[in-house]
N, C-alpha and C positions, 0 to 999 in steps of 0.2 A: 614383220615380226617372222622371224625363224623357228619352224617346229621341229623339234627334235624328236626321232621315232627311235634311235638305239644311241646308248653311249658305248664305247668301246672298251673304255677304261676310266673310273674315278678314283680318287681318292679323297675321304674325308676325314678330319679331325673331329673328335668327341669325347667330351669330358666323360661321359658314361659308357664306356666301351662295350659292356655286357648288355645292356638296353638297347644298345643300337644294333647290335648283332642279332639280338633277339628279334628286334622288328624286320630285318632284312629276310631272316630265315622265315619266320613264322608269318609276317603279314606279305612280303614282297616276294616269297617264295624261292628267295637265292638259297645256294647250298654253302654252309661252311667247309671249306676246302683245309684251313690250316687256321692255328692260332698260335701266337706267341705271347710273350708277357704284355706288350702294348701294342699289338697289332693283330688284324682279324682280317683273313682273306676270304673272299667269297665270290660264288662263281652263279652263272645263270646256267641254262641247259644247253646252251650254244657257245658260251665263251668261259675260258679259264681265267680265274683272277680279275674277273671285271669291276669288283669293286673292293677296294682296300679301305679299313677302317683302322685309323691311329687314335690312340688316348693322347688327348691335347687339352689345354685350358680351355678354348672355345671350340663351338661346334661351326664348323666352315669347310667348304671345298677346296681342297688343297691343289688338286690336279683333275682335269678331264680331258678327255681325248676321245672325238667323234670317229667313227669308222670312215673310210674312204668311200666315196659315194660314186662308185663306178658301176 
């Protein structure tokens, strides 16, 4: 099994954008960087826009990128 220690970027789709944004900021400690009608951009202390949440019909991972392991 591959153990992931860091995600460089991930985009999630969620039917409840406000609830997910609250979870990622209040529980996970990410910072809300920008909010549009159907999209929320969140960042950690080391990365800008590391998580993007988009309003969608189903909750699912749309895209993920792991950092280069150099």
